[in-house]
VMD Tcl script that builds the backbone (N, CA, C; Angstrom):
set m [mol new atoms 531]
animate dup $m
set s [atomselect $m all]
$s set {name element resname resid chain x y z} {
  {N N MET 1 A 8.374 -29.028 24.098}
  {CA C MET 1 A 8.146 -27.942 24.768}
  {C C MET 1 A 9.471 -27.962 26.005}
  {N N ASN 2 A 10.119 -26.711 25.911}
  {CA C ASN 2 A 10.886 -26.488 26.767}
  {C C ASN 2 A 10.429 -26.286 28.457}
  {N N SER 3 A 11.029 -27.254 28.983}
  {CA C SER 3 A 10.850 -27.023 30.427}
  {C C SER 3 A 10.761 -25.575 31.301}
  {N N THR 4 A 11.842 -25.287 30.642}
  {CA C THR 4 A 11.734 -23.533 31.231}
  {C C THR 4 A 10.368 -22.898 31.306}
  {N N HIS 5 A 9.808 -23.035 29.918}
  {CA C HIS 5 A 8.450 -22.190 29.832}
  {C C HIS 5 A 7.263 -22.588 31.307}
  {N N HIS 6 A 7.886 -24.192 31.967}
  {CA C HIS 6 A 6.929 -23.950 33.109}
  {C C HIS 6 A 7.394 -23.369 34.208}
  {N N CYS 7 A 8.793 -23.354 34.446}
  {CA C CYS 7 A 9.505 -22.545 35.235}
  {C C CYS 7 A 9.126 -21.355 35.264}
  {N N ASP 8 A 8.887 -20.481 34.322}
  {CA C ASP 8 A 8.649 -18.962 34.080}
  {C C ASP 8 A 7.348 -18.487 34.635}
  {N N LEU 9 A 6.454 -19.609 35.246}
  {CA C LEU 9 A 5.449 -19.406 36.004}
  {C C LEU 9 A 5.608 -19.749 37.137}
  {N N CYS 10 A 6.422 -20.560 37.767}
  {CA C CYS 10 A 6.712 -21.286 38.913}
  {C C CYS 10 A 7.082 -20.354 39.782}
  {N N ASP 11 A 6.854 -20.080 41.105}
  {CA C ASP 11 A 7.131 -19.248 42.115}
  {C C ASP 11 A 8.813 -20.106 42.660}
  {N N HIS 12 A 8.988 -21.455 42.480}
  {CA C HIS 12 A 9.736 -21.888 42.856}
  {C C HIS 12 A 11.264 -21.680 41.971}
  {N N GLN 13 A 11.083 -21.043 40.620}
  {CA C GLN 13 A 12.195 -20.628 39.553}
  {C C GLN 13 A 13.277 -19.593 40.533}
  {N N GLU 14 A 14.275 -19.503 40.006}
  {CA C GLU 14 A 15.394 -18.616 40.392}
  {C C GLU 14 A 16.289 -18.693 39.161}
  {N N LYS 15 A 17.061 -17.381 38.661}
  {CA C LYS 15 A 17.456 -17.253 37.619}
  {C C LYS 15 A 18.923 -17.069 37.976}
  {N N SER 16 A 19.936 -17.779 37.186}
  {CA C SER 16 A 21.549 -17.226 37.673}
  {C C SER 16 A 22.095 -17.011 36.201}
  {N N LEU 17 A 23.354 -15.890 36.189}
  {CA C LEU 17 A 23.546 -15.844 34.906}
  {C C LEU 17 A 24.961 -16.828 34.202}
  {N N SER 18 A 25.275 -17.649 36.008}
  {CA C SER 18 A 25.578 -18.839 35.471}
  {C C SER 18 A 25.148 -20.120 34.726}
  {N N GLN 19 A 24.302 -20.633 35.462}
  {CA C GLN 19 A 23.476 -21.416 35.444}
  {C C GLN 19 A 21.819 -21.620 34.631}
  {N N GLY 20 A 21.330 -20.463 34.676}
  {CA C GLY 20 A 20.278 -20.497 33.750}
  {C C GLY 20 A 19.070 -20.291 34.754}
  {N N SER 21 A 17.947 -20.960 34.705}
  {CA C SER 21 A 16.838 -21.077 35.176}
  {C C SER 21 A 16.905 -22.385 36.312}
  {N N ILE 22 A 16.695 -21.765 37.536}
  {CA C ILE 22 A 17.042 -23.258 38.594}
  {C C ILE 22 A 16.062 -23.189 39.690}
  {N N CYS 23 A 15.923 -24.678 40.009}
  {CA C CYS 23 A 14.718 -24.693 41.049}
  {C C CYS 23 A 15.104 -24.298 42.223}
  {N N THR 24 A 14.166 -23.785 42.918}
  {CA C THR 24 A 15.358 -23.476 44.425}
  {C C THR 24 A 14.394 -24.904 45.491}
  {N N LEU 25 A 13.596 -25.736 45.128}
  {CA C LEU 25 A 13.229 -26.744 45.806}
  {C C LEU 25 A 14.601 -27.604 45.831}
  {N N THR 26 A 15.025 -28.313 44.483}
  {CA C THR 26 A 16.247 -29.084 43.901}
  {C C THR 26 A 17.405 -28.575 43.934}
  {N N GLY 27 A 17.172 -26.952 43.655}
  {CA C GLY 27 A 18.932 -26.611 43.765}
  {C C GLY 27 A 19.512 -27.097 42.029}
  {N N HIS 28 A 18.223 -27.857 41.272}
  {CA C HIS 28 A 19.327 -27.974 40.064}
  {C C HIS 28 A 18.386 -27.215 39.000}
  {N N LYS 29 A 18.572 -27.362 37.732}
  {CA C LYS 29 A 18.338 -27.144 36.730}
  {C C LYS 29 A 17.030 -27.950 36.121}
  {N N PRO 30 A 15.555 -27.349 35.823}
  {CA C PRO 30 A 14.399 -28.615 35.807}
  {C C PRO 30 A 14.976 -29.595 34.709}
  {N N ALA 31 A 14.713 -30.938 35.603}
  {CA C ALA 31 A 14.481 -31.891 34.901}
  {C C ALA 31 A 12.856 -32.937 34.623}
  {N N PHE 32 A 12.244 -32.560 34.367}
  {CA C PHE 32 A 10.981 -33.402 34.415}
  {C C PHE 32 A 10.643 -33.733 32.881}
  {N N SER 33 A 9.542 -34.172 32.436}
  {CA C SER 33 A 9.684 -34.764 31.101}
  {C C SER 33 A 8.380 -34.118 30.773}
  {N N ASN 34 A 7.151 -33.995 31.304}
  {CA C ASN 34 A 5.793 -33.484 31.066}
  {C C ASN 34 A 5.504 -32.368 31.407}
  {N N THR 35 A 5.224 -32.713 32.906}
  {CA C THR 35 A 4.966 -31.645 33.661}
  {C C THR 35 A 5.539 -32.046 35.077}
  {N N CYS 36 A 5.578 -30.863 35.648}
  {CA C CYS 36 A 6.349 -30.651 37.250}
  {C C CYS 36 A 5.590 -31.045 38.165}
  {N N SER 37 A 5.647 -32.192 39.027}
  {CA C SER 37 A 4.409 -32.210 40.171}
  {C C SER 37 A 5.158 -31.091 41.722}
  {N N LYS 38 A 6.141 -30.771 41.260}
  {CA C LYS 38 A 6.002 -29.468 42.698}
  {C C LYS 38 A 5.962 -28.119 41.963}
  {N N ILE 39 A 5.160 -27.919 40.923}
  {CA C ILE 39 A 5.109 -26.579 40.381}
  {C C ILE 39 A 4.113 -25.736 41.290}
  {N N SER 40 A 4.299 -24.523 41.677}
  {CA C SER 40 A 3.660 -23.805 42.572}
  {C C SER 40 A 3.446 -22.212 41.749}
  {N N LEU 41 A 2.364 -22.395 41.509}
  {CA C LEU 41 A 1.299 -21.319 40.510}
  {C C LEU 41 A 1.032 -20.111 41.647}
  {N N GLY 42 A 1.361 -19.312 41.767}
  {CA C GLY 42 A 1.147 -17.878 42.575}
  {C C GLY 42 A 1.432 -16.661 42.033}
  {N N THR 43 A 2.178 -15.849 42.396}
  {CA C THR 43 A 2.254 -14.331 42.079}
  {C C THR 43 A 3.166 -14.395 40.844}
  {N N GLU 44 A 3.924 -15.466 40.576}
  {CA C GLU 44 A 4.748 -15.447 39.269}
  {C C GLU 44 A 3.468 -15.908 38.242}
  {N N PHE 45 A 3.045 -16.587 38.383}
  {CA C PHE 45 A 1.948 -17.226 37.474}
  {C C PHE 45 A 1.319 -16.065 36.991}
  {N N GLU 46 A 0.005 -15.439 37.859}
  {CA C GLU 46 A -0.418 -14.534 37.330}
  {C C GLU 46 A -0.074 -13.167 36.848}
  {N N ASP 47 A 1.549 -12.579 37.425}
  {CA C ASP 47 A 1.666 -11.711 36.662}
  {C C ASP 47 A 2.339 -11.630 35.379}
  {N N LYS 48 A 2.806 -13.443 35.176}
  {CA C LYS 48 A 3.218 -13.450 33.595}
  {C C LYS 48 A 1.931 -13.530 32.863}
  {N N LEU 49 A 0.953 -14.062 33.489}
  {CA C LEU 49 A -0.262 -14.489 32.657}
  {C C LEU 49 A -0.805 -13.075 32.111}
  {N N LYS 50 A -1.170 -12.355 33.019}
  {CA C LYS 50 A -1.337 -10.888 33.054}
  {C C LYS 50 A -0.761 -10.242 31.932}
  {N N ASP 51 A 0.474 -10.448 32.222}
  {CA C ASP 51 A 1.676 -9.475 31.411}
  {C C ASP 51 A 1.321 -10.036 29.713}
  {N N VAL 52 A 1.235 -11.287 29.396}
  {CA C VAL 52 A 1.236 -11.384 28.242}
  {C C VAL 52 A 0.098 -11.199 27.832}
  {N N ASN 53 A -1.217 -11.183 28.419}
  {CA C ASN 53 A -2.362 -11.337 27.773}
  {C C ASN 53 A -2.754 -9.705 27.408}
  {N N ILE 54 A -2.189 -8.915 28.477}
  {CA C ILE 54 A -2.571 -7.351 28.341}
  {C C ILE 54 A -1.255 -6.925 27.035}
  {N N ARG 55 A -0.098 -7.469 26.640}
  {CA C ARG 55 A 0.993 -7.288 25.489}
  {C C ARG 55 A -0.045 -7.574 24.180}
  {N N TYR 56 A -0.631 -8.663 24.341}
  {CA C TYR 56 A -1.407 -9.378 23.233}
  {C C TYR 56 A -2.430 -8.362 22.649}
  {N N ALA 57 A -3.474 -7.833 24.366}
  {CA C ALA 57 A -4.617 -7.096 23.329}
  {C C ALA 57 A -4.227 -5.713 23.327}
  {N N LYS 58 A -3.167 -4.922 24.029}
  {CA C LYS 58 A -2.461 -3.818 23.487}
  {C C LYS 58 A -2.249 -3.733 22.031}
  {N N LEU 59 A -1.411 -4.703 21.669}
  {CA C LEU 59 A -1.527 -4.871 20.007}
  {C C LEU 59 A -2.350 -5.399 19.206}
  {N N GLN 60 A -3.640 -5.979 19.796}
  {CA C GLN 60 A -4.673 -6.077 18.899}
  {C C GLN 60 A -5.705 -4.980 18.828}
  {N N LYS 61 A -5.457 -4.108 19.963}
  {CA C LYS 61 A -6.325 -2.877 20.143}
  {C C LYS 61 A -5.546 -1.697 18.978}
  {N N ASP 62 A -4.431 -1.787 18.881}
  {CA C ASP 62 A -3.836 -1.035 18.151}
  {C C ASP 62 A -3.547 -1.281 16.510}
  {N N ARG 63 A -4.093 -2.428 16.358}
  {CA C ARG 63 A -4.369 -2.674 14.831}
  {C C ARG 63 A -4.824 -1.669 13.837}
  {N N ALA 64 A -5.994 -1.574 14.206}
  {CA C ALA 64 A -6.750 -0.558 13.235}
  {C C ALA 64 A -6.103 0.774 12.997}
  {N N ILE 65 A -5.767 1.204 14.044}
  {CA C ILE 65 A -4.738 2.630 13.927}
  {C C ILE 65 A -3.433 2.447 13.283}
  {N N THR 66 A -2.568 1.077 13.256}
  {CA C THR 66 A -1.677 0.887 12.526}
  {C C THR 66 A -1.558 0.814 11.298}
  {N N TYR 67 A -2.875 0.066 10.848}
  {CA C TYR 67 A -3.053 -0.093 9.430}
  {C C TYR 67 A -3.537 1.204 8.846}
  {N N ALA 68 A -4.666 1.925 9.807}
  {CA C ALA 68 A -4.699 3.714 9.168}
  {C C ALA 68 A -3.244 4.232 9.240}
  {N N TYR 69 A -2.584 4.344 9.663}
  {CA C TYR 69 A -1.353 4.963 9.825}
  {C C TYR 69 A -0.632 4.620 8.357}
  {N N PHE 70 A -0.636 3.040 8.368}
  {CA C PHE 70 A 0.127 2.969 7.221}
  {C C PHE 70 A -0.922 3.227 5.727}
  {N N ILE 71 A -1.898 3.122 5.657}
  {CA C ILE 71 A -2.799 3.550 4.503}
  {C C ILE 71 A -2.366 4.856 4.191}
  {N N VAL 72 A -2.467 5.901 5.085}
  {CA C VAL 72 A -2.326 7.233 5.044}
  {C C VAL 72 A -0.652 7.274 4.480}
  {N N PHE 73 A 0.119 7.118 5.519}
  {CA C PHE 73 A 1.520 7.303 4.721}
  {C C PHE 73 A 1.886 6.712 3.496}
  {N N LEU 74 A 1.684 5.558 2.943}
  {CA C LEU 74 A 1.678 4.921 1.976}
  {C C LEU 74 A 0.798 5.841 0.822}
  {N N LEU 75 A 0.197 6.596 0.969}
  {CA C LEU 75 A -0.860 7.167 0.012}
  {C C LEU 75 A -0.056 8.508 -0.003}
  {N N ILE 76 A 0.445 9.234 0.785}
  {CA C ILE 76 A 1.336 10.244 0.862}
  {C C ILE 76 A 2.347 10.401 0.053}
  {N N GLY 77 A 2.978 9.173 0.537}
  {CA C GLY 77 A 4.032 8.670 -0.356}
  {C C GLY 77 A 4.139 8.588 -1.965}
  {N N ILE 78 A 3.037 7.754 -2.301}
  {CA C ILE 78 A 2.750 7.910 -3.800}
  {C C ILE 78 A 2.507 8.965 -4.116}
  {N N VAL 79 A 1.484 9.809 -3.354}
  {CA C VAL 79 A 1.042 11.269 -4.356}
  {C C VAL 79 A 2.429 12.294 -4.329}
  {N N VAL 80 A 3.141 11.908 -3.510}
  {CA C VAL 80 A 4.055 12.768 -3.775}
  {C C VAL 80 A 5.160 12.003 -5.177}
  {N N ILE 81 A 5.543 11.308 -4.775}
  {CA C ILE 81 A 6.179 10.440 -6.268}
  {C C ILE 81 A 5.433 10.485 -7.524}
  {N N ALA 82 A 4.373 10.294 -7.616}
  {CA C ALA 82 A 3.539 10.506 -8.775}
  {C C ALA 82 A 3.487 12.292 -9.094}
  {N N GLY 83 A 3.222 12.960 -8.038}
  {CA C GLY 83 A 3.599 14.639 -8.382}
  {C C GLY 83 A 4.862 15.011 -8.708}
  {N N GLY 84 A 5.851 14.680 -8.247}
  {CA C GLY 84 A 7.437 14.281 -8.902}
  {C C GLY 84 A 7.517 14.366 -10.324}
  {N N PHE 85 A 6.708 13.049 -10.712}
  {CA C PHE 85 A 6.985 12.263 -11.634}
  {C C PHE 85 A 6.219 13.466 -12.725}
  {N N LEU 86 A 5.064 13.835 -12.368}
  {CA C LEU 86 A 4.134 14.189 -13.607}
  {C C LEU 86 A 4.712 15.785 -13.670}
  {N N PHE 87 A 5.481 16.328 -12.489}
  {CA C PHE 87 A 6.045 17.688 -12.394}
  {C C PHE 87 A 7.383 17.497 -13.560}
  {N N GLY 88 A 8.164 16.516 -13.369}
  {CA C GLY 88 A 8.899 16.578 -14.146}
  {C C GLY 88 A 8.902 16.336 -15.806}
  {N N LYS 89 A 7.730 15.418 -15.992}
  {CA C LYS 89 A 6.779 15.096 -17.761}
  {C C LYS 89 A 6.783 16.669 -17.630}
  {N N TYR 90 A 5.953 17.467 -16.821}
  {CA C TYR 90 A 5.599 18.451 -17.806}
  {C C TYR 90 A 6.446 19.431 -17.786}
  {N N ILE 91 A 7.734 19.395 -16.992}
  {CA C ILE 91 A 8.937 20.735 -17.100}
  {C C ILE 91 A 9.720 20.125 -18.474}
  {N N TYR 92 A 9.791 18.796 -18.661}
  {CA C TYR 92 A 10.199 18.343 -20.085}
  {C C TYR 92 A 9.609 18.328 -21.161}
  {N N ASP 93 A 8.479 18.673 -21.069}
  {CA C ASP 93 A 7.234 18.845 -22.320}
  {C C ASP 93 A 7.933 20.403 -22.587}
  {N N LYS 94 A 8.036 20.884 -21.577}
  {CA C LYS 94 A 8.053 22.543 -22.041}
  {C C LYS 94 A 9.894 22.872 -22.084}
  {N N GLY 95 A 10.555 21.283 -22.483}
  {CA C GLY 95 A 11.992 22.062 -22.828}
  {C C GLY 95 A 12.907 22.082 -21.934}
  {N N PHE 96 A 12.475 21.738 -20.690}
  {CA C PHE 96 A 13.098 21.940 -19.734}
  {C C PHE 96 A 13.999 20.626 -19.019}
  {N N LEU 97 A 14.855 20.438 -18.693}
  {CA C LEU 97 A 15.539 19.457 -17.954}
  {C C LEU 97 A 15.954 19.315 -16.563}
  {N N SER 98 A 15.746 18.797 -15.303}
  {CA C SER 98 A 16.013 19.500 -14.228}
  {C C SER 98 A 15.834 18.459 -13.194}
  {N N THR 99 A 16.675 18.230 -12.127}
  {CA C THR 99 A 16.651 17.244 -11.289}
  {C C THR 99 A 16.134 17.416 -10.087}
  {N N VAL 100 A 14.833 18.691 -9.808}
  {CA C VAL 100 A 14.087 18.886 -8.886}
  {C C VAL 100 A 13.164 17.705 -8.996}
  {N N PRO 101 A 12.271 17.626 -9.691}
  {CA C PRO 101 A 11.210 16.259 -9.775}
  {C C PRO 101 A 12.064 14.792 -9.312}
  {N N LEU 102 A 13.289 14.337 -9.403}
  {CA C LEU 102 A 13.889 13.620 -8.905}
  {C C LEU 102 A 14.093 13.613 -7.198}
  {N N ILE 103 A 14.033 14.867 -6.864}
  {CA C ILE 103 A 14.549 15.481 -5.385}
  {C C ILE 103 A 13.095 15.431 -4.744}
  {N N ILE 104 A 11.932 15.648 -5.426}
  {CA C ILE 104 A 10.573 15.276 -5.098}
  {C C ILE 104 A 10.413 14.140 -5.019}
  {N N MET 105 A 10.615 13.192 -5.925}
  {CA C MET 105 A 10.419 11.867 -6.103}
  {C C MET 105 A 11.057 11.100 -4.747}
  {N N ALA 106 A 12.385 11.378 -4.383}
  {CA C ALA 106 A 13.134 10.746 -3.332}
  {C C ALA 106 A 12.587 11.195 -2.184}
  {N N VAL 107 A 11.882 12.431 -2.077}
  {CA C VAL 107 A 11.261 12.906 -0.574}
  {C C VAL 107 A 10.198 12.125 -0.291}
  {N N GLY 108 A 9.449 11.489 -1.589}
  {CA C GLY 108 A 8.300 10.900 -1.450}
  {C C GLY 108 A 8.389 9.269 -0.905}
  {N N LEU 109 A 9.994 9.124 -0.791}
  {CA C LEU 109 A 10.216 7.371 -0.331}
  {C C LEU 109 A 10.004 7.521 1.113}
  {N N ALA 110 A 10.113 8.507 2.047}
  {CA C ALA 110 A 10.366 8.847 3.337}
  {C C ALA 110 A 9.221 8.363 4.003}
  {N N PRO 111 A 7.916 9.030 3.492}
  {CA C PRO 111 A 6.729 8.317 3.922}
  {C C PRO 111 A 6.410 7.150 3.640}
  {N N LEU 112 A 6.694 6.524 2.426}
  {CA C LEU 112 A 6.655 5.260 1.960}
  {C C LEU 112 A 7.528 4.367 3.457}
  {N N GLY 113 A 8.545 4.806 3.655}
  {CA C GLY 113 A 9.557 3.816 4.591}
  {C C GLY 113 A 8.833 3.870 5.908}
  {N N LEU 114 A 8.274 5.060 6.366}
  {CA C LEU 114 A 7.343 5.447 7.736}
  {C C LEU 114 A 6.267 4.272 7.822}
  {N N ALA 115 A 5.700 4.106 6.603}
  {CA C ALA 115 A 4.340 3.360 6.411}
  {C C ALA 115 A 5.112 1.606 6.711}
  {N N ILE 116 A 6.051 1.754 5.811}
  {CA C ILE 116 A 6.065 0.053 5.784}
  {C C ILE 116 A 7.196 -0.494 7.190}
  {N N GLY 117 A 7.744 0.584 7.690}
  {CA C GLY 117 A 8.944 0.400 8.961}
  {C C GLY 117 A 7.534 0.007 10.127}
  {N N THR 118 A 6.333 1.225 10.112}
  {CA C THR 118 A 5.477 0.990 11.418}
  {C C THR 118 A 4.741 -0.176 11.078}
  {N N LEU 119 A 4.190 -0.708 10.088}
  {CA C LEU 119 A 3.541 -1.916 9.755}
  {C C LEU 119 A 4.311 -3.227 10.182}
  {N N ASN 120 A 5.679 -2.943 9.845}
  {CA C ASN 120 A 6.042 -4.126 9.877}
  {C C ASN 120 A 7.065 -4.122 11.378}
  {N N LYS 121 A 7.192 -3.433 12.195}
  {CA C LYS 121 A 7.249 -3.422 13.795}
  {C C LYS 121 A 6.219 -3.906 14.206}
  {N N HIS 122 A 4.983 -3.346 13.799}
  {CA C HIS 122 A 3.676 -4.064 14.173}
  {C C HIS 122 A 3.626 -5.482 14.606}
  {N N LEU 123 A 3.419 -5.817 13.037}
  {CA C LEU 123 A 3.313 -7.497 12.737}
  {C C LEU 123 A 4.398 -7.758 13.618}
  {N N GLU 124 A 5.825 -7.708 13.256}
  {CA C GLU 124 A 6.730 -8.668 14.300}
  {C C GLU 124 A 6.507 -8.508 16.120}
  {N N ASN 125 A 6.120 -7.402 16.461}
  {CA C ASN 125 A 5.437 -7.097 17.903}
  {C C ASN 125 A 4.609 -8.224 18.077}
  {N N ARG 126 A 3.432 -8.069 17.261}
  {CA C ARG 126 A 2.306 -8.849 17.273}
  {C C ARG 126 A 2.558 -10.531 17.526}
  {N N LYS 127 A 3.406 -10.696 16.607}
  {CA C LYS 127 A 4.159 -11.995 16.286}
  {C C LYS 127 A 5.196 -12.592 17.260}
  {N N ALA 128 A 5.351 -11.982 18.201}
  {CA C ALA 128 A 6.286 -11.949 19.482}
  {C C ALA 128 A 5.304 -12.132 20.357}
  {N N ALA 129 A 4.340 -11.227 20.538}
  {CA C ALA 129 A 3.351 -11.594 21.723}
  {C C ALA 129 A 2.674 -12.458 21.680}
  {N N LYS 130 A 2.060 -12.867 20.513}
  {CA C LYS 130 A 1.256 -13.981 20.427}
  {C C LYS 130 A 2.039 -15.544 20.661}
  {N N LEU 131 A 3.776 -15.667 20.155}
  {CA C LEU 131 A 4.052 -16.639 20.825}
  {C C LEU 131 A 4.397 -16.755 22.031}
  {N N LYS 132 A 4.627 -15.386 22.991}
  {CA C LYS 132 A 4.417 -15.447 24.293}
  {C C LYS 132 A 3.604 -15.978 25.103}
  {N N LYS 133 A 2.420 -16.082 24.436}
  {CA C LYS 133 A 0.909 -16.111 24.935}
  {C C LYS 133 A 0.836 -17.477 24.727}
  {N N ASP 134 A 0.912 -17.864 23.261}
  {CA C ASP 134 A 0.613 -19.599 22.972}
  {C C ASP 134 A 1.445 -20.424 23.962}
  {N N ARG 135 A 3.025 -19.926 24.299}
  {CA C ARG 135 A 3.605 -20.434 25.382}
  {C C ARG 135 A 3.090 -20.868 26.582}
  {N N VAL 136 A 2.640 -19.986 27.108}
  {CA C VAL 136 A 2.023 -19.664 28.342}
  {C C VAL 136 A 0.509 -20.503 28.272}
  {N N ASP 137 A -0.093 -20.447 27.381}
  {CA C ASP 137 A -1.296 -21.289 27.157}
  {C C ASP 137 A -0.991 -22.789 26.744}
  {N N ALA 138 A 0.123 -23.257 26.629}
  {CA C ALA 138 A 0.521 -24.339 26.112}
  {C C ALA 138 A 0.705 -25.296 27.498}
  {N N VAL 139 A 1.640 -24.519 28.089}
  {CA C VAL 139 A 1.810 -24.554 29.665}
  {C C VAL 139 A 0.682 -25.010 30.501}
  {N N LEU 140 A -0.203 -24.324 30.444}
  {CA C LEU 140 A -1.347 -23.877 31.306}
  {C C LEU 140 A -2.396 -25.537 30.586}
  {N N GLU 141 A -2.337 -25.542 29.651}
  {CA C GLU 141 A -2.856 -26.837 28.990}
  {C C GLU 141 A -2.234 -27.833 29.277}
  {N N LYS 142 A -1.135 -28.374 29.519}
  {CA C LYS 142 A -0.894 -29.123 30.142}
  {C C LYS 142 A -1.145 -29.939 31.847}
  {N N TYR 143 A -1.049 -28.678 32.311}
  {CA C TYR 143 A -1.555 -28.819 33.809}
  {C C TYR 143 A -3.500 -28.610 33.984}
  {N N ARG 144 A -4.048 -28.886 32.955}
  {CA C ARG 144 A -5.515 -28.618 32.328}
  {C C ARG 144 A -5.961 -27.291 33.343}
  {N N ILE 145 A -4.867 -26.376 33.174}
  {CA C ILE 145 A -5.597 -25.191 34.152}
  {C C ILE 145 A -6.374 -23.876 32.930}
  {N N THR 146 A -7.366 -23.504 33.016}
  {CA C THR 146 A -8.166 -22.670 32.300}
  {C C THR 146 A -8.079 -21.332 32.942}
  {N N TYR 147 A -8.775 -20.367 32.161}
  {CA C TYR 147 A -8.823 -18.827 32.635}
  {C C TYR 147 A -9.675 -18.143 31.624}
  {N N ASP 148 A -9.933 -17.049 32.531}
  {CA C ASP 148 A -10.570 -16.314 31.669}
  {C C ASP 148 A -10.460 -14.450 32.196}
  {N N ILE 149 A -9.697 -13.908 31.265}
  {CA C ILE 149 A -9.266 -12.898 31.300}
  {C C ILE 149 A -9.951 -11.722 30.573}
  {N N THR 150 A -10.002 -10.091 31.454}
  {CA C THR 150 A -10.866 -9.302 30.466}
  {C C THR 150 A -9.874 -8.185 30.789}
  {N N VAL 151 A -9.540 -7.736 29.796}
  {CA C VAL 151 A -8.597 -6.697 29.918}
  {C C VAL 151 A -9.066 -5.530 29.232}
  {N N GLN 152 A -9.025 -4.305 29.647}
  {CA C GLN 152 A -9.512 -2.963 29.775}
  {C C GLN 152 A -8.574 -1.907 29.477}
  {N N PHE 153 A -8.642 -1.131 28.656}
  {CA C PHE 153 A -7.596 -0.192 28.952}
  {C C PHE 153 A -8.313 1.252 29.010}
  {N N GLY 154 A -7.554 1.986 30.240}
  {CA C GLY 154 A -7.952 3.497 30.493}
  {C C GLY 154 A -7.711 4.166 30.020}
  {N N ALA 155 A -7.454 5.423 30.296}
  {CA C ALA 155 A -6.827 6.598 30.112}
  {C C ALA 155 A -5.527 6.656 30.067}
  {N N SER 156 A -4.960 7.254 28.783}
  {CA C SER 156 A -3.435 7.254 29.033}
  {C C SER 156 A -2.540 8.471 29.666}
  {N N TYR 157 A -1.638 8.974 30.753}
  {CA C TYR 157 A -1.146 9.592 31.057}
  {C C TYR 157 A 0.066 9.775 30.971}
  {N N HIS 158 A 0.730 10.901 30.551}
  {CA C HIS 158 A 1.987 11.199 30.085}
  {C C HIS 158 A 2.934 9.734 29.675}
  {N N GLY 159 A 2.179 9.060 28.358}
  {CA C GLY 159 A 2.705 7.750 28.167}
  {C C GLY 159 A 2.375 6.362 28.719}
  {N N LYS 160 A 1.732 6.867 29.968}
  {CA C LYS 160 A 1.176 5.454 30.779}
  {C C LYS 160 A -0.120 5.293 30.599}
  {N N GLN 161 A -0.268 3.968 30.212}
  {CA C GLN 161 A -1.623 3.632 30.127}
  {C C GLN 161 A -2.135 2.829 31.020}
  {N N GLU 162 A -3.068 3.571 31.793}
  {CA C GLU 162 A -3.930 2.568 32.708}
  {C C GLU 162 A -4.682 1.447 32.062}
  {N N VAL 163 A -4.637 0.264 32.911}
  {CA C VAL 163 A -4.884 -1.059 32.429}
  {C C VAL 163 A -5.909 -1.853 33.478}
  {N N TYR 164 A -7.135 -2.336 32.977}
  {CA C TYR 164 A -7.750 -2.721 34.196}
  {C C TYR 164 A -7.926 -4.172 33.696}
  {N N VAL 165 A -7.635 -5.324 34.671}
  {CA C VAL 165 A -7.743 -6.827 34.472}
  {C C VAL 165 A -8.243 -7.338 35.340}
  {N N ASP 166 A -9.364 -8.383 34.792}
  {CA C ASP 166 A -10.195 -9.195 35.469}
  {C C ASP 166 A -9.680 -10.628 34.881}
  {N N LEU 167 A -9.165 -11.296 36.119}
  {CA C LEU 167 A -8.478 -12.639 36.062}
  {C C LEU 167 A -9.223 -13.845 36.625}
  {N N GLN 168 A -10.197 -14.440 35.995}
  {CA C GLN 168 A -10.651 -15.593 36.887}
  {C C GLN 168 A -9.474 -16.895 36.044}
  {N N THR 169 A -9.359 -17.817 37.153}
  {CA C THR 169 A -8.238 -19.032 36.933}
  {C C THR 169 A -9.363 -20.226 37.611}
  {N N SER 170 A -8.876 -21.418 36.883}
  {CA C SER 170 A -9.800 -22.643 37.664}
  {C C SER 170 A -8.613 -23.612 37.590}
  {N N ASN 171 A -9.060 -24.435 38.274}
  {CA C ASN 171 A -7.616 -25.881 38.191}
  {C C ASN 171 A -6.785 -25.589 38.602}
  {N N ILE 172 A -6.126 -24.887 39.604}
  {CA C ILE 172 A -4.510 -24.045 39.672}
  {C C ILE 172 A -4.061 -25.237 40.772}
  {N N PRO 173 A -3.432 -26.356 40.600}
  {CA C PRO 173 A -2.403 -26.688 41.811}
  {C C PRO 173 A -1.618 -25.878 42.559}
  {N N ASN 174 A -1.696 -25.981 43.883}
  {CA C ASN 174 A -0.168 -25.853 44.838}
  {C C ASN 174 A -0.391 -24.603 44.835}
  {N N ILE 175 A -1.619 -23.548 44.773}
  {CA C ILE 175 A -1.323 -21.982 44.672}
  {C C ILE 175 A -0.842 -21.463 46.348}
  {N N HIS 176 A 0.518 -20.896 46.347}
  {CA C HIS 176 A 0.838 -20.279 47.367}
  {C C HIS 176 A 0.640 -18.788 47.208}
  {N N ARG 177 A -0.180 -18.166 47.875}
  {CA C ARG 177 A 0.003 -16.675 47.990}
  {C C ARG 177 A 0.152 -15.878 49.113}
}
mol reanalyze $m
mol bondsrecalc $m
mol representation Tube
mol addrep $m
């Protein structure tokens, strides 16, 4: 495990463009093998823990609507493409040859792209959020820290979602608040 994952939770971390993650106690890059004896889990820890769990919970909450969106737009795309094909077959049977059915079928690709793109974006975001959550959980496991978090989503105003978080932690060393 990368030691900077520990530092991301610690109040002693300082970031610089030239050196990366630096410990403010030592003035150097992290140099511990398994755990840091001087870790200070306070505001950075709580903020990071809440943030990764909120992001993951939000994506879990949006999973059903994303799959519904995918299915609806997939069906719309298939219906438009099938309609274009059947229209082309109909006018061909009447003795006409036209590019209109091809245009209709091409238009049917747009909803398919929306369906697949939305699903793919959701799956990638969920995978990234799960990875971040797992990294934080792995660090906390090394320090034998447990937590219980409840995330509730309230009303959404102008694109901003109200979020209520109840975080209970135990076995936290060196908390400086």
